[in-house]
N, C-alpha and C positions, 0 to 999 in steps of 0.2 A: 382502336388504333392508338398506338403510342406516338409521342412526339418524335421518337427516333425513326419509327416506320414512315411517318409523313416526310421527315427530312430526307430520308433515303430515297423516297419516290421523287421528291423535288430535285434532289442532287443528280438523279439520273437525267433530268431534263436541262441541267445547267449548261452543258456544252452546246445543246441545240439552241438555247436562248442566246448564248454568246455568238453563235454563228450568224444569227439574224443581223448583227451589227454590220456585216459585210454587204447587206442588201441596201441598195441606194434608192429603191422605189418604195414609197411608204405603203402603197396598196399591197404589194407583195409581202412587205414586212408584217403588216397587220394580219393578212390571211394566214401566214405561217405561224405567227404568234398565237392566233386563235386556235389553230390546229393543235399546237403543243399544249395550250392550256385546257382545251377540251379533253385531250387524252389524259392529262393529269387529273382533271375533275372527275372523269369517269373512273379512273383507278382509285381515287379517294372514296367515291361513293360506293364502289364495289367492295372496298375494304371495310367501310363502316357498316354497310347494310348486308349485302350478299351479292352474288353474281346477278347481273341484269338478265331478265328473261329474253328469249329470242324475239318474242312478239311483245313490243312495248305497250300494246293496248290491252293485253291480258291482265286481268286483276285477280289477285288471290282473295278468296273469301275466308276471312278469319272467323272461326267459330266463337260464339259468345262475346263478340265485340259489341260494346254498347249495351250490354245487358246487365 
């Protein structure tokens, strides 16, 4: 992932983050902030690694790993 790709993903969330300033309850602010950041984190991970599997417990066995 390039710097430009990351900045583009973060830029998409900027308006959502600015809208949080209208919330007067810290609990609601924190929960909405966490949602936005989790979505951004997931998008960054998917971009860097690959799409996440549907079953988070499923492991891929890589041949010749550690040999």
